[in-house]
C-alpha positions as CSV (number, residue, x, y, z in Angstrom):
1,X,144.0,109.4,68.6
2,X,143.0,106.8,66.1
3,X,139.3,105.8,66.0
4,X,138.9,102.1,67.1
5,X,137.1,99.7,64.8
6,X,135.2,98.2,67.6
7,X,133.9,99.4,71.0
8,X,132.5,96.9,73.6
9,X,130.5,98.5,76.4
10,X,129.5,96.6,79.5
11,X,127.4,97.9,82.4
12,X,128.6,96.5,85.8
13,X,127.2,96.4,89.3
14,X,129.4,94.3,91.7
15,X,130.7,91.9,89.1
16,X,134.2,91.3,90.5
17,X,133.7,87.5,90.1
18,X,133.1,87.7,86.3
19,X,134.4,91.0,84.9
20,X,137.9,89.6,84.4
21,X,136.7,86.7,82.3
22,X,134.5,88.9,80.2
23,X,137.4,91.3,79.4
24,X,139.8,88.4,78.6
25,X,137.3,87.0,76.1
26,X,136.8,90.3,74.4
27,X,140.6,90.8,74.2
28,X,140.8,87.4,72.5
29,X,138.2,88.4,70.0
30,X,140.2,91.6,69.2
31,X,143.3,89.5,68.6
32,X,141.5,86.9,66.5
33,X,139.8,89.6,64.3
34,X,143.0,91.6,64.1
35,X,141.1,94.8,65.0
36,X,141.9,97.8,67.2
37,X,139.2,97.7,69.9
38,X,138.3,99.4,73.2
39,X,136.5,98.1,76.2
40,X,134.4,100.5,78.3
41,X,133.0,99.4,81.7
42,X,130.2,101.6,83.0
43,X,130.6,100.7,86.6
44,X,128.4,101.5,89.6
45,X,129.9,98.9,91.9
46,X,131.2,99.1,95.4
47,X,133.4,96.1,95.2
48,X,136.7,95.5,93.2
49,X,135.0,95.4,89.7
50,X,136.5,98.8,88.6
51,X,140.0,97.9,89.9
52,X,140.0,94.6,88.1
53,X,138.8,96.2,84.8
54,X,141.5,98.9,85.0
55,X,144.2,96.4,85.6
56,X,143.1,94.5,82.5
57,X,143.3,97.7,80.4
58,X,139.6,98.6,80.2
59,X,138.3,102.2,80.4
60,X,136.1,102.6,83.4
61,X,133.4,105.3,83.6
62,X,131.2,106.1,86.6
63,X,127.5,106.8,85.8
64,X,126.0,109.7,87.7
65,X,123.1,107.5,88.7
66,X,122.6,103.7,89.1
67,X,120.4,101.9,86.6
68,X,120.7,99.7,83.5
69,X,119.9,102.5,81.1
70,X,122.0,105.1,83.0
71,X,125.0,102.8,82.8
72,X,124.7,102.3,79.1
73,X,124.1,106.0,78.4
74,X,127.3,106.8,80.3
75,X,129.3,104.1,78.6
76,X,128.0,104.6,75.1
77,X,128.8,108.3,75.4
78,X,132.5,107.4,75.5
79,X,132.4,104.8,72.8
80,X,134.3,105.8,69.6
81,X,134.2,102.6,67.5
82,X,132.7,102.2,64.1
83,X,130.9,99.2,65.4
84,X,129.6,99.0,69.0
85,X,128.8,95.8,71.0
86,X,127.0,95.8,74.3
87,X,126.6,93.0,76.8
88,X,126.3,92.2,80.5
89,X,129.4,91.9,82.7
90,X,128.1,88.8,84.5
91,X,129.5,86.4,81.8
92,X,126.0,85.1,80.9
93,X,126.7,86.1,77.3
94,X,129.7,84.5,75.6
95,X,131.8,87.4,74.2
96,X,133.7,84.9,72.1
97,X,130.5,85.0,69.9
98,X,131.0,88.7,69.1
99,X,132.0,87.8,65.5
100,X,128.5,86.3,65.0
101,X,127.0,89.8,65.7
102,X,129.5,91.6,63.5
103,X,128.9,89.5,60.4
104,X,125.4,91.0,59.7
105,X,126.8,94.5,60.3
106,X,129.4,93.8,57.6
107,X,126.5,92.7,55.3
108,X,124.6,95.9,55.8
109,X,122.5,95.5,58.9
110,X,122.2,98.5,61.2
111,X,121.6,96.6,64.4
112,X,122.0,93.0,65.4
113,X,120.4,91.2,68.3
114,X,121.8,88.1,69.9
115,X,118.7,85.9,70.3
116,X,118.7,83.6,73.2
117,X,115.4,82.1,72.0
118,X,116.9,81.0,68.7
119,X,120.1,80.0,70.3
120,X,121.0,77.9,73.3
121,X,119.7,78.6,76.8
122,X,121.8,76.5,79.2
123,X,120.3,74.9,82.3
124,X,119.6,77.5,85.1
125,X,120.3,80.5,82.8
126,X,116.7,81.8,82.5
127,X,113.8,81.2,85.0
128,X,110.8,79.5,83.5
129,X,108.7,82.6,84.3
130,X,110.9,84.7,82.0
131,X,111.5,82.0,79.3
132,X,107.9,80.9,78.8
133,X,105.8,83.8,79.9
134,X,107.4,87.2,80.5
135,X,109.8,87.5,77.6
136,X,107.6,85.9,75.0
137,X,104.6,88.1,76.0
138,X,106.5,91.3,76.1
139,X,108.3,90.5,72.8
140,X,105.0,89.7,71.1
141,X,103.5,92.9,72.4
142,X,106.4,95.0,71.2
143,X,106.3,93.2,67.7
144,X,102.5,93.8,67.5
145,X,102.6,97.5,68.4
146,X,105.8,98.6,66.7
147,X,105.7,96.3,63.7
148,X,109.0,94.5,64.4
149,X,109.8,90.9,63.9
150,X,112.2,89.8,66.6
151,X,112.3,86.7,68.8
152,X,114.0,88.1,71.9
153,X,113.3,91.8,72.7
154,X,115.1,91.8,76.0
155,X,118.4,90.2,75.0
156,X,121.3,92.2,76.4
157,X,123.8,91.1,73.7
158,X,123.6,93.5,70.8
159,X,125.7,95.2,68.1
160,X,125.1,98.2,66.0
161,X,126.8,100.7,63.7
162,X,127.9,104.0,65.2
163,X,125.9,106.0,62.7
164,X,122.8,103.9,63.5
165,X,123.3,104.5,67.2
166,X,123.5,108.3,66.6
167,X,120.0,108.2,65.2
168,X,118.5,106.8,68.3
169,X,117.0,109.2,70.9
170,X,117.8,107.1,74.0
171,X,117.1,108.6,77.4
172,X,115.6,106.1,79.8
173,X,117.7,105.1,82.9
174,X,116.2,101.7,83.9
175,X,115.6,98.3,82.4
176,X,113.2,99.7,79.8
177,X,116.3,100.9,78.0
178,X,116.3,97.5,76.2
179,X,112.8,98.2,74.8
180,X,113.6,101.8,74.0
181,X,116.5,100.9,71.8
182,X,114.4,98.6,69.7
183,X,111.5,101.0,69.5
184,X,113.7,103.9,68.5
185,X,115.4,101.6,65.9
186,X,112.0,100.7,64.5
187,X,110.9,104.4,64.4
188,X,114.2,105.2,62.5
189,X,113.5,102.3,60.0
190,X,116.8,100.7,60.9
191,X,117.6,97.3,59.5
192,X,117.5,94.9,62.5
193,X,118.7,91.3,62.3
194,X,119.1,88.5,64.8
195,X,121.7,85.8,65.3
196,X,121.5,82.8,67.7
197,X,123.7,83.0,70.8
198,X,124.5,81.0,73.9
199,X,123.1,82.1,77.2
200,X,124.7,80.7,80.4
201,X,123.7,80.8,84.1
202,X,125.0,83.5,86.4
203,X,127.6,82.6,89.0
204,X,126.2,85.3,91.3
205,X,122.6,86.0,92.3
206,X,120.5,87.7,89.7
207,X,119.7,91.4,90.1
208,X,116.5,91.3,88.0
209,X,113.1,91.9,89.6
210,X,110.7,90.1,87.4
211,X,107.4,92.0,87.9
212,X,108.8,95.5,88.4
213,X,111.2,95.2,85.4
214,X,108.3,93.7,83.3
215,X,106.1,96.6,84.3
216,X,108.8,99.1,83.3
217,X,108.8,97.7,79.8
218,X,105.0,97.7,79.5
219,X,104.8,101.2,80.9
220,X,107.3,102.4,78.4
221,X,105.5,100.9,75.4
222,X,102.3,102.5,76.7
223,X,104.1,105.8,76.9
224,X,105.1,105.5,73.2
225,X,101.7,104.2,72.0
226,X,98.8,105.4,74.3
227,X,96.3,105.5,71.5
228,X,96.0,101.7,70.8
229,X,96.8,100.8,74.4
230,X,94.5,103.2,76.3
231,X,92.6,105.8,74.2
232,X,90.9,103.4,71.7
233,X,89.8,100.8,74.3
234,X,88.6,103.6,76.6
235,X,86.6,105.2,73.7
236,X,85.0,101.8,72.8
237,X,84.0,101.1,76.4
238,X,82.7,104.7,76.9
239,X,80.5,104.6,73.8
240,X,79.3,101.0,74.6
241,X,78.2,102.1,78.1
242,X,76.6,105.3,77.0
243,X,74.6,103.6,74.2
244,X,73.4,100.9,76.6
245,X,72.3,103.6,79.1
246,X,70.3,105.4,76.4
247,X,68.7,102.2,75.1
248,X,67.6,101.2,78.6
249,X,66.3,104.7,79.2
250,X,64.1,104.6,76.1
251,X,62.8,101.2,76.9
252,X,61.4,102.6,80.2
253,X,60.9,100.9,83.6
254,X,64.6,100.9,84.3
255,X,64.1,100.8,88.1
256,X,61.9,97.7,87.9
257,X,63.3,95.7,85.0
258,X,66.9,96.8,84.1
259,X,68.4,98.5,87.1
260,X,71.4,96.2,87.5
261,X,72.2,96.2,83.8
262,X,71.7,100.0,83.7
263,X,74.2,100.5,86.6
264,X,76.7,98.1,84.8
265,X,76.3,100.2,81.6
266,X,77.1,103.3,83.7
267,X,80.2,101.6,85.0
268,X,81.3,100.8,81.4
269,X,80.7,104.4,80.5
270,X,82.6,105.9,83.4
271,X,85.5,103.4,83.2
272,X,85.9,104.0,79.5
273,X,85.7,107.7,79.9
274,X,88.4,107.5,82.6
275,X,90.7,105.4,80.4
276,X,90.0,107.7,77.4
277,X,91.2,110.9,79.2
278,X,94.0,109.1,81.0
279,X,95.2,108.1,77.6
280,X,94.9,111.7,76.3
281,X,97.0,112.9,79.3
282,X,99.6,110.2,78.6
283,X,99.7,111.1,74.9
284,X,100.3,114.8,75.7
285,X,103.0,114.1,78.3
286,X,104.7,111.7,75.9
287,X,104.7,114.3,73.1
288,X,106.1,117.0,75.4
289,X,108.8,114.7,76.7
290,X,109.8,113.7,73.2
291,X,108.7,110.0,73.3
292,X,105.5,109.7,71.2
293,X,104.8,111.1,67.8
294,X,102.7,114.3,67.7
295,X,99.9,113.5,65.3
296,X,97.0,115.8,64.3
297,X,94.8,114.7,67.1
298,X,97.4,115.3,69.8
299,X,98.6,118.5,68.2
300,X,95.1,119.8,68.3
301,X,94.7,118.9,72.0
302,X,98.0,120.8,72.7
303,X,96.5,124.0,71.4
304,X,95.4,126.5,74.1
305,X,92.1,127.2,72.5
306,X,91.3,123.4,72.4
307,X,92.0,123.3,76.1
308,X,89.4,126.1,76.6
309,X,86.8,124.1,74.7
310,X,87.7,121.0,76.8
311,X,87.2,122.9,80.0
312,X,83.9,124.3,78.7
313,X,82.7,120.8,77.7
314,X,83.5,119.5,81.1
315,X,81.7,122.3,82.9
316,X,78.6,121.7,80.7
317,X,78.6,117.9,81.5
318,X,78.9,118.8,85.2
319,X,76.1,121.2,84.9
320,X,73.9,118.7,83.1
321,X,74.5,116.2,85.9
322,X,73.8,118.8,88.4
323,X,70.5,119.7,86.8
324,X,69.4,116.1,86.8
325,X,70.3,115.8,90.4
326,X,68.5,119.1,91.2
327,X,65.4,117.7,89.6
328,X,65.6,114.6,91.8
329,X,66.0,116.8,95.0
330,X,63.1,119.0,93.9
331,X,60.8,116.1,93.3
332,X,61.9,114.6,96.7
333,X,61.0,117.9,98.4
334,X,57.7,118.1,96.6
335,X,56.8,114.6,98.0
336,X,57.5,115.8,101.5
337,X,60.9,114.2,101.7
338,X,59.4,110.7,101.8
339,X,60.5,107.6,99.9
340,X,61.6,108.2,96.3
341,X,62.5,105.8,93.5
342,X,64.7,107.7,91.1
343,X,67.7,105.4,90.8
344,X,68.0,105.7,87.0
345,X,68.0,109.5,87.1
346,X,70.5,109.4,90.0
347,X,72.8,107.2,88.0
348,X,72.6,109.6,85.0
349,X,73.3,112.6,87.3
350,X,76.3,110.8,88.8
351,X,77.7,109.6,85.4
352,X,77.4,113.0,83.8
353,X,78.8,114.9,86.7
354,X,81.8,112.6,87.1
355,X,82.5,112.6,83.4
356,X,82.5,116.4,83.4
357,X,84.9,116.4,86.4
358,X,87.2,114.0,84.5
359,X,87.2,116.3,81.4
360,X,87.9,119.4,83.5
361,X,90.8,117.9,85.5
362,X,92.2,116.4,82.3
363,X,92.2,119.9,80.7
364,X,93.9,121.4,83.8
365,X,96.6,118.6,83.8
366,X,97.3,119.1,80.1
367,X,97.5,122.8,80.5
368,X,100.0,122.5,83.4
369,X,102.2,120.1,81.4
370,X,102.2,122.4,78.4
371,X,102.7,125.5,80.5
372,X,105.7,124.0,82.2
373,X,107.3,123.4,78.8
374,X,106.1,126.6,77.2
375,X,104.2,124.7,74.5
376,X,100.8,126.4,74.8
377,X,99.8,128.1,71.6
378,X,97.7,131.2,71.6
């Protein structure tokens, strides 16, 4: 069987009202360009979408699970074209504009994004929350963290070379698939370009869930880059809080002069410590699952002997907190169990003990993740 020049892959979920129009537009593009093309519909519908697509000559595949990413993974696995175009089956993207996406590929680009922001967004096509807040913020965040320069990170109208797609390690099954593709392309140093496109309103109700879908994108970026997102801010807060606690302690009269500030400093310390080790756990999980990069710091944490030292450090912190607490109880007993003003020492005992617990349970979690995947090193 000859390899087609162009594959167009569309995910579909109950799009019987629009799938026919999308396929007819794509067929017209094939004819205008004079290329041999294939249309693949990754369909999870329970209406007539699949039957309409088959009647119009498209190949229909059924993903094992529902989900934006799952649909694309199933459809792209069947694509054989030298160039691949993807877009939604709701007719919001004008498939007659496919040649706009192909031109940069012919000029050497690896991936082309159809930018709604640089193109035309027709009335009713994009909610104001998405247009002016959600999409710009998430796009700016992605650009900042992954050193990309794009205007519309969540456009669903894209084109790429087959060999470029083969370099992407795509695996997510939900809406975060859109971010994953760009992140993987940036990691692979692919040449990404944008072209302006037209974005039209849906004729059927939207299936997007603004906040849950937005959180999926943020969560995925956090999974790829926990160090700048979580570990560094946590470390800064922890050091800031700890230094303040020590300064207040050396100034004396904490209970009478600085008790509220001292407790606030302890909250900074504990909150930062919690974020720090949550970030460490995320980083280890990300590395094991093949998302994040395994740098020297994470590689060292994934060593079995490092975990032993982490557990020992946590136990020592708990012991230090316990000793301070024991000193308070002993002094209380010596006073005949009367009134006692040891708030500063009690806060220190609590902070040290809780920090130690965090370190211990972080080490246990990391050990379990590595043990499950057989990655512990002796």
